[in-house]
N, C-alpha and C positions, 0 to 999 in steps of 0.2 A: 498663295503661303512662300515666303522665301526659302524655308528649310526644305519643301517638296520637290523643288526645281533641281534640274540638272547643276552640277558643278561647273561648266560651261556657262549655262543659262543665268546663274548668278553673276558668274564673273562679268559676261557681257549686259548684264542691267547695272553692273554698278559702275562700268566702262560707258558711261550713259550720260544724257543732258540732265537726267533726274537726279537731284539732290540726295535722292533715297532710294535705295539704300546707302547708305553711306560710311564714314567711319567709323559709328558705333556698332552697325551690325558686324561690319568687318573685323572689328575688335572683337565683337564677343565670339566671331565664329573662329576666330586664329585663337582664342581663349578653349572654346570647345573640341579644338584641335589638338591643343595640349593637353587638356585633362586627358585624352581620349591613347596619347601614346602615353603617357604615365598607366593608364590602364594596361596597355598592351603591355609594356612593359612587365607589367605585374603577371599576365597570362601566361609572358613567356621564362616567368620564374618558379611557378608554383608548383612545377612537375621535374623541373632541374634534382639533378643527385645530389648539388648544393642546398639546393633548401629543405629539400625531405633530409638531411641529414641537422638541421637547424632544429634547436629547441620547441616542444610544441607549443610553449605560448606563444613565439614568434612567428611560427608559422601562422597561429591563429591571427595575431596584430596585423599581421601584412595582409592577409586576405579582406580583415574587416576595414584596413587603409582604404584596400582596391575597392570596394564593394562601397565604400560611403563614397568614393570619386562617382560612381554611376549618377546619385543626385545631383553633384554638381554638375557633369556633363548636362545632363536633362535639363536645368535651368538655365545653363550658359546657351543651347541648343535655341528654347523657346527665346531667349532674351534678342539673337539676331533679329525677329520676325517682330518685337515688344518695341525696340530700339526706332525700327522704322516706323511702325504704327504710332512711338508717342511723336516720331517728327511730324505726321501726316495729318494729328488733331491739332497742331501747332499753327500749322499750313490750313487746316480747312477752316480753323477759327480765324484766321486773318482776314479769310475772305468771308464772313459774316457781313450782314448788312450794319452801316453806322449813319441811319437815317433817323433815329429817335435816340433822344437818350438812354432811356430801355435799352432800347439795340446797343449800343456803345457801353453799356455796363454787362451786358451779359455776352459781346464779344469778348470783354476785357477778361471776366471772368473765366471764358475757355483758353483763350491764350495761357492764363494761369495754371490753370489745369494741366494745359499738353504740358506748359515747360516743369511742373514738379514731377512729372512722368517722365518726359526726356533728362530728367537730374535723377531720378531713381533706379532708372534701368540701368545706364552705365553704372552708377553708385554700385549697384548690385554685383554687377558684371567685375570689378573691380574688386568688392567683397569676396566672394565666389573666385575667383582665380588667385586670391592672395593667400584663402583657406588650403587650395589645392597645393599651392607653392608651400605651404609649409608640412604635407605631407612626403614633399621630396626626398626629405633626409635618410628617412627608415627606409625607403624604396632605396636609395642611392646603397645604403647600407648591405642590405639584404637582399637586392634584386641580382636579375643575370647581367653579369658583368660584360655578355657578350650586346649588349643593348644600352651602354652607358651614350654612345651620341643619341640614341633615341632619345634619352631622359633630356641631355643636353638638348635639343630640339624643342621637345615640351618645356621645358624652362623657358627660352625664349619667347615660344608661343604663347604661355601665359603670362608671361610677364609684359611681351607686347598688345597682347589684347588687354590687361589689366592696366596698364598706363595708357594705352589707346581711349580706353573706356575713362580714366581718369579728366583728360581732354576734352571731350563729350560734356562731363561734368561740368569745368571751368568754361565753358565755350556757352552754355545754359544758364551760367549764372546770374548773367547780368539784366537777363529779361523777366526777373523773380522780383516780384512788388513787396514781398515781406522780406524786408530788412533782418529781422532776426532768424527768420528760416534759412536766408540767402548766409547769412555768417556762420551757423553753424552747419551748412552743406559746406561750405568755404574751410572750414576747419576737418570736418571726417574727411575730406577729399584730400587735403593736407598731407593728415596723418596715412591714410592709404595709400597715397604717393611716395613717401617718405619708406613706410613699411615695406613697398616693392620693390623700390631701386634699391634695399639695402639687403632681401632676402636673396635677388635677384644677383646681383655681386657676388653674396655668397656663395651661392648653390654654384655659379658659373664657375668662383673661384677651384673648386673643391672637384669639380667635371676636369676642368682641362687639369689640374694635381691628376688627376687619374689615367689621365690621356696622354698625360707624361710629353707635354709637346713641350718642355724648355729642357726637355734633355737632350 
C-alpha cells in the first residue's frame, strides 16, 4: 500500500517510469495534508486563553468542526491508494485477451468498470476537499492567529488537491462509453471546479488581508 510507504519511498515511486502512482494519488495526498493542517490549527487553538474566553457554543462548534475533518482526512488518505488501484484496473483490463467475441465483450466491460472507478475516486477527493475548504472560514475566525500561514498553506493544498482531482476526472471521461453518465459526470466536475476556484480565491484573499501583505 502506498500509504504505508516512507515519504521518500512514495516520492521516489512517483519519480519513476511507472504511470502510477501519478497525479491522482498525489492530488489525494496534497488534499490530505491540507486537511491535516486545518486540524493542526484546531489543535493549536483550543487551549489558548483567547479560545477559552469565547462563548461555550462557539468553542463546542469549533471542536465539532475539527472532529468532523478527521473523517475527511481518513477518506482522503484512503483515496491515495484507491486512485492508483483504479488506474491499475484499467491497465489490467487492457491486457485481457481479445481472441473471441466473448473475450472482447468481457475486456470492454472491465475497461468500463475501471474507468468508472477512475472517475469516482477523484470526484470524491474533489468533493471532500471542497467540504473541508468550506469549514475554513470558521477556523479562520476563531483559530489561533499565529497559525494563519499554516491555514493559508492548508487552503493551497486542499485546493490544489481538489483541482488536480478534477483534472483526473476530465482525462478519464472520454474513456466512458455511457454518454448519459459521461454528461452527468461532466456537469458535476464542472460545478465542483468552479466552486473550488471561487472558494480558494475568497479564502486566500482573507488570509492575505490578515497577513497585511499590502501594507
